[in-house]
Backbone bond lengths (Angstrom), bond angles and torsions (degrees), N, CA, C in turn:
res aa  C-N    CA-C-N  psi(-1)  N-CA   C-N-CA  omega(-1)  CA-C   N-CA-C  phi
1 M - - - 1.438 - - 1.515 110.32 -
2 S 1.336 114.96 134.57 1.505 118.02 177.75 1.458 109.09 -78.16
3 D 1.341 114.21 -176.89 1.478 118.46 179.29 1.522 109.47 -84.89
4 R 1.334 119.35 -0.26 1.454 121.95 174.15 1.516 109.09 -112.96
5 L 1.310 115.46 131.13 1.482 119.47 175.11 1.542 109.17 -98.63
6 S 1.330 115.20 133.69 1.457 116.73 176.42 1.518 107.94 -75.53
7 Y 1.317 115.66 166.32 1.473 120.87 176.54 1.504 109.27 -54.11
8 E 1.322 116.55 -43.02 1.491 121.08 -177.04 1.529 109.94 -64.03
9 D 1.357 115.10 -43.32 1.511 119.25 179.25 1.493 110.15 -60.45
10 K 1.358 116.34 -45.06 1.434 118.87 -179.40 1.482 114.71 -63.66
11 K 1.347 115.40 -37.20 1.476 121.90 177.33 1.484 111.10 -59.31
12 E 1.322 117.57 -35.33 1.454 121.76 -177.23 1.561 113.64 -76.25
13 L 1.262 117.18 -19.40 1.485 120.08 -177.24 1.504 109.83 -71.82
14 P 1.385 114.43 142.99 1.472 117.78 174.62 1.494 109.04 -74.59
15 D 1.344 116.75 157.68 1.473 121.58 -179.92 1.518 110.12 -52.69
16 S 1.327 117.38 -37.98 1.438 122.63 -177.83 1.532 114.49 -59.81
17 A 1.279 117.95 -15.55 1.485 120.93 -179.27 1.517 111.61 -84.81
18 F 1.331 118.60 -4.11 1.404 123.61 -176.40 1.543 112.89 -103.46
19 G 1.308 115.49 143.30 1.484 120.66 177.05 1.520 111.90 -63.97
20 L 1.375 112.69 -36.96 1.455 120.83 177.47 1.530 108.23 -123.24
21 P 1.354 114.76 79.69 1.509 117.98 -171.61 1.528 113.38 -59.29
22 E 1.297 120.04 -36.38 1.475 120.64 -179.66 1.512 113.79 -62.29
23 R 1.369 113.98 -25.57 1.494 118.53 178.26 1.514 112.13 -107.24
24 R 1.367 115.62 -4.32 1.457 122.95 -176.85 1.513 109.42 52.21
25 E 1.322 115.98 49.60 1.453 124.40 178.60 1.554 109.86 -116.80
26 Y 1.302 118.56 156.68 1.479 125.76 178.24 1.524 109.22 59.38
27 P 1.362 117.58 65.02 1.491 120.67 177.73 1.529 108.02 -64.78
28 M 1.322 116.73 140.23 1.471 120.90 178.01 1.527 111.18 -139.30
29 P 1.371 115.81 61.83 1.478 119.56 -179.57 1.555 114.15 -75.44
30 D 1.341 115.40 -10.95 1.470 117.21 -179.30 1.544 109.07 -156.32
31 A 1.317 115.42 179.56 1.475 118.36 -176.02 1.520 113.89 -64.31
32 A 1.324 118.74 -37.38 1.444 122.51 177.45 1.506 110.59 -56.50
33 H 1.320 118.00 -43.52 1.435 123.06 -176.74 1.501 112.54 -74.74
34 V 1.366 118.07 -26.30 1.414 121.19 172.48 1.530 110.99 -65.19
35 R 1.348 113.44 -42.54 1.473 118.79 176.49 1.532 111.30 -63.04
36 A 1.352 115.91 -40.56 1.479 120.24 178.05 1.532 110.86 -61.90
37 A 1.348 116.15 -44.88 1.465 119.24 178.09 1.511 111.39 -60.78
38 E 1.293 116.97 -37.69 1.501 120.09 174.88 1.513 111.13 -62.64
39 A 1.343 116.05 -44.62 1.474 120.28 179.66 1.548 112.92 -65.18
40 Y 1.334 116.71 -35.40 1.473 119.17 -177.88 1.538 112.30 -94.51
41 F 1.341 116.72 8.80 1.443 120.08 -175.14 1.576 111.67 -58.53
42 R 1.290 116.55 -33.02 1.500 121.15 -177.76 1.563 111.43 -62.93
43 Y 1.322 118.05 -19.96 1.473 119.26 178.28 1.484 115.61 -85.75
44 C 1.315 114.89 -7.35 1.483 119.64 -179.53 1.497 110.18 -70.87
45 P 1.351 116.83 140.36 1.490 117.83 176.43 1.526 110.73 -56.91
46 E 1.330 115.81 140.99 1.501 121.83 -178.56 1.472 114.67 -46.18
47 D 1.346 115.92 -46.85 1.475 120.29 -174.00 1.539 112.55 -69.28
48 L 1.349 119.09 -18.26 1.441 120.29 179.00 1.561 112.55 -102.54
49 K 1.339 115.93 -1.41 1.475 117.89 -176.76 1.545 112.15 -60.18
50 P 1.361 120.13 -44.05 1.491 116.36 -178.41 1.527 111.49 -61.13
51 K 1.309 118.13 -41.38 1.477 121.34 178.47 1.513 111.15 -61.22
52 L 1.329 115.51 -47.82 1.488 118.29 -177.55 1.558 108.58 -66.34
53 A 1.315 117.41 -40.39 1.470 120.45 -177.98 1.541 109.86 -58.46
54 R 1.399 115.38 -44.25 1.490 118.74 -179.76 1.523 110.00 -64.26
55 A 1.313 115.16 -40.12 1.489 120.26 179.89 1.562 110.09 -63.50
56 I 1.332 115.44 -43.66 1.468 119.66 179.76 1.547 110.07 -59.82
57 L 1.330 114.47 -43.94 1.511 119.05 -178.91 1.533 110.17 -65.73
58 A 1.285 117.43 -39.61 1.479 122.08 -178.09 1.550 108.95 -66.98
59 R 1.302 116.71 -45.74 1.426 119.69 179.02 1.520 112.06 -67.33
60 A 1.334 115.53 -38.92 1.468 121.23 179.84 1.497 109.55 -59.12
61 K 1.373 115.66 -45.27 1.486 119.79 179.98 1.513 109.05 -62.74
62 E 1.288 119.77 -38.85 1.459 124.29 178.92 1.553 112.35 -62.19
63 F 1.310 114.96 -37.88 1.475 118.87 -177.06 1.523 114.22 -104.40
64 G 1.316 116.16 7.40 1.504 119.11 176.13 1.489 113.13 71.90
65 V 1.333 118.62 31.07 1.479 122.51 179.55 1.556 107.61 -96.26
66 D 1.358 114.24 135.86 1.449 119.16 177.42 1.490 109.31 -93.97
67 V 1.326 118.27 109.91 1.449 123.31 -175.87 1.568 106.59 -78.17
68 Q 1.327 114.61 124.04 1.482 121.10 -175.94 1.560 111.88 -103.68
69 S 1.326 117.83 -23.92 1.496 123.02 -171.70 1.538 111.40 -62.74
70 P 1.358 114.03 116.26 1.492 117.77 175.44 1.559 110.60 -60.32
71 A 1.357 118.53 -34.01 1.453 120.17 179.82 1.505 110.26 -64.50
72 V 1.325 119.60 -44.53 1.460 123.08 179.29 1.527 109.23 -61.79
73 L 1.356 114.61 -50.82 1.506 117.17 -176.48 1.523 109.41 -61.36
74 E 1.334 118.96 -42.22 1.493 122.40 -177.14 1.540 107.82 -65.02
75 A 1.307 118.36 -46.12 1.494 120.08 -179.16 1.495 113.69 -63.08
76 A 1.351 115.71 -29.45 1.454 119.82 -178.27 1.560 108.99 -84.80
77 G 1.341 115.09 -6.70 1.498 115.70 -179.01 1.468 114.13 80.61
78 E 1.357 116.29 22.44 1.481 120.27 179.55 1.516 111.40 -84.91
């Protein structure tokens, strides 16, 4: 899988694969996409940042990704 998901690929993903499942945004089906979600975290609406940060950390743990972003860690309350 490349670092870009096609519309069809995204449609196939379960809601649980997204950082913001109710909006189906920030897909994280693998380690590369967890890193991408971390990189694009700053574009997330302020009110949704804590939820997304917790999702990034959960998926990062699942895929063995070391989250470095102070913004993600702070928003998650780490």
